[in-house]
C-alpha positions in Angstrom: -4.7 27.5 214.2 -7.1 24.8 216.4 -10.6 25.5 216.6 -10.5 24.9 220.1 -7.4 27.4 220.6 -9.4 30.0 218.4 -12.5 29.8 221.0 -10.2 30.0 224.0 -8.4 32.8 222.5 -11.5 34.6 221.9 -13.1 33.8 225.2 -10.1 34.9 227.2 -10.7 37.2 230.2 -7.6 39.1 230.6 -7.3 40.2 227.3 -10.6 42.2 227.2 -8.5 45.5 227.8 -9.3 48.1 224.8 -5.3 49.0 224.5 -4.8 46.9 221.4 -7.7 48.8 219.5 -10.0 45.6 219.6 -13.2 45.9 220.8 -15.3 42.5 221.6 -18.8 42.5 220.3 -21.4 39.9 220.3 -22.4 37.9 223.1 -19.9 38.5 225.4 -19.7 42.1 225.2 -21.1 43.6 228.4 -21.0 47.2 229.5 -18.1 47.3 232.5 -19.2 49.2 235.3 -16.7 51.8 236.4 -16.9 49.5 239.8 -16.0 46.2 238.2 -12.6 47.7 236.5 -11.4 47.7 239.8 -12.0 44.8 241.6 -10.8 41.0 241.7 -13.4 39.5 239.2 -14.4 37.7 242.3 -18.0 38.3 241.5 -17.9 37.4 237.6 -20.1 35.3 236.2 -18.7 32.7 233.8 -20.2 32.2 230.7 -21.8 29.2 230.1 -19.8 26.3 228.8 -19.0 26.1 225.1 -20.7 23.0 223.3 -18.6 21.3 220.5 -19.3 18.9 218.0 -18.0 15.4 217.5 -15.8 14.3 214.7 -19.2 13.8 212.9 -20.3 17.2 213.3 -23.7 15.5 214.7 -23.6 15.1 218.1 -22.2 17.6 221.0 -19.1 16.1 222.5 -18.7 14.3 225.9 -17.2 16.1 228.2 -14.8 12.8 229.4 -13.4 13.0 225.6 -10.7 15.8 226.0 -7.9 14.2 223.7 -8.1 15.3 219.9 -8.7 13.7 216.8 -5.2 11.6 215.9 -4.6 14.1 212.9 -4.6 16.8 214.8 -2.4 15.7 217.7 0.6 16.5 215.1 -0.9 20.0 215.1 -1.2 20.9 218.4 2.2 19.6 220.0 4.7 22.3 219.2 8.1 20.9 217.4 11.2 20.6 219.1 13.0 19.6 216.0 11.3 22.1 214.3 14.0 24.4 213.6 16.3 21.7 212.8 14.6 21.1 209.4 11.6 18.5 208.9 13.7 16.3 206.7 16.2 15.2 210.1 15.2 11.5 211.7 14.8 13.3 215.1 11.4 14.4 213.5 10.0 11.1 212.7 11.3 9.8 216.5 9.3 13.3 217.7 6.0 12.2 215.2 6.5 8.6 216.3 6.6 9.8 220.0 3.4 12.4 219.7 1.4 9.0 217.7 2.3 7.1 221.3 1.7 9.2 223.7 -1.8 10.1 222.2 -4.4 8.6 224.6 -6.7 7.2 221.6 -4.0 5.4 220.0 -2.8 4.5 223.4 -5.9 3.3 224.3 -6.1 1.4 221.3 -2.8 0.0 221.9 -3.9 -1.4 225.0 -6.6 -3.3 224.1 -5.0 -5.3 221.3 -2.4 -5.7 223.7 -5.0 -7.2 226.0 -6.5 -9.2 223.5 -3.2 -10.4 222.3 -2.2 -11.2 225.5 -5.4 -13.3 226.2 -4.9 -15.4 223.0 -1.1 -15.6 224.0 -2.6 -17.0 227.6 -4.9 -19.0 225.9 -2.7 -20.6 223.2 -0.4 -21.4 225.9 -2.8 -23.3 227.9 -4.2 -25.3 224.5 -0.2 -26.2 223.9 0.0 -27.4 227.8 -3.0 -29.2 227.3 -2.3 -30.7 223.9 1.2 -31.7 225.5 -0.2 -33.5 228.5 -2.4 -35.5 226.1 0.1 -36.5 224.4 2.1 -37.6 227.2 -0.6 -39.6 227.9 -1.5 -41.4 224.2 2.4 -42.2 224.6 1.9 -43.8 228.1 -1.4 -45.3 226.8 0.4 -46.8 223.6 3.5 -48.2 225.7 0.9 -49.8 227.8 -1.1 -51.0 225.2 2.2 -51.9 223.6 3.4 -53.8 226.3 0.0 -55.8 227.4 0.3 -57.0 223.6 3.6 -58.3 224.0 2.6 -59.9 227.1 -0.4 -61.9 225.2 1.6 -62.7 222.5 4.2 -64.1 224.7 1.1 -66.5 226.3 0.2 -67.0 222.5 3.5 -69.0 221.6 3.7 -70.6 225.2 0.2 -72.1 224.1 0.8 -72.7 220.8 4.0 -74.4 221.9 2.2 -76.8 224.8 -0.9 -77.5 222.2 1.9 -78.8 220.0 3.1 -80.8 222.5 -0.6 -81.9 223.7 -1.0 -82.7 220.3 2.2 -84.8 219.3 1.6 -86.7 223.0 -2.2 -87.4 222.0 -0.8 -88.9 218.3 2.2 -90.7 220.2 -0.7 -92.2 222.4 -2.8 -93.1 219.5 -0.1 -95.0 217.3 0.4 -97.1 221.3 -3.4 -97.8 221.1 -3.6 -98.7 217.2 -0.5 -100.8 217.7 -1.8 -102.9 221.1 -5.3 -103.3 219.4 -3.5 -105.3 216.7 
């Protein structure tokens, strides 16, 4: 039996009738006055809250932490498929469902999925940045190629013009030499 269920069953105020032959002794055992038996338990004072220990057994558990440990989840949830046998396919699905609905593992999945989604968003942004930078590089390369082609065309034109001028200079030199002779 789960320790919490055992504590709750032992401290159950409604089952304190002595018809079953069990007498409660200890801190919770109090002598009843006859007038208390007929009352609606409105003035009855509640016992102090129980102090459960964490899984480590060192520190008291916080009141906000109400989930059972992961390994005890399967023990505390009644099986709807137990009548059909443990080797049936429904039992595996039930265990998966119980594990999926466990608040601790659900929080871990939520945090993990949050981080995964964050990394997916970052990766998508980086891929978009890389794509835009690649487009800019292509544009610059095309611009550089067109400029390079224009410069090479000018260079060829200048070389042709230079050759034409050199040939004119040679012909003028030849004419001058012929005139001097």
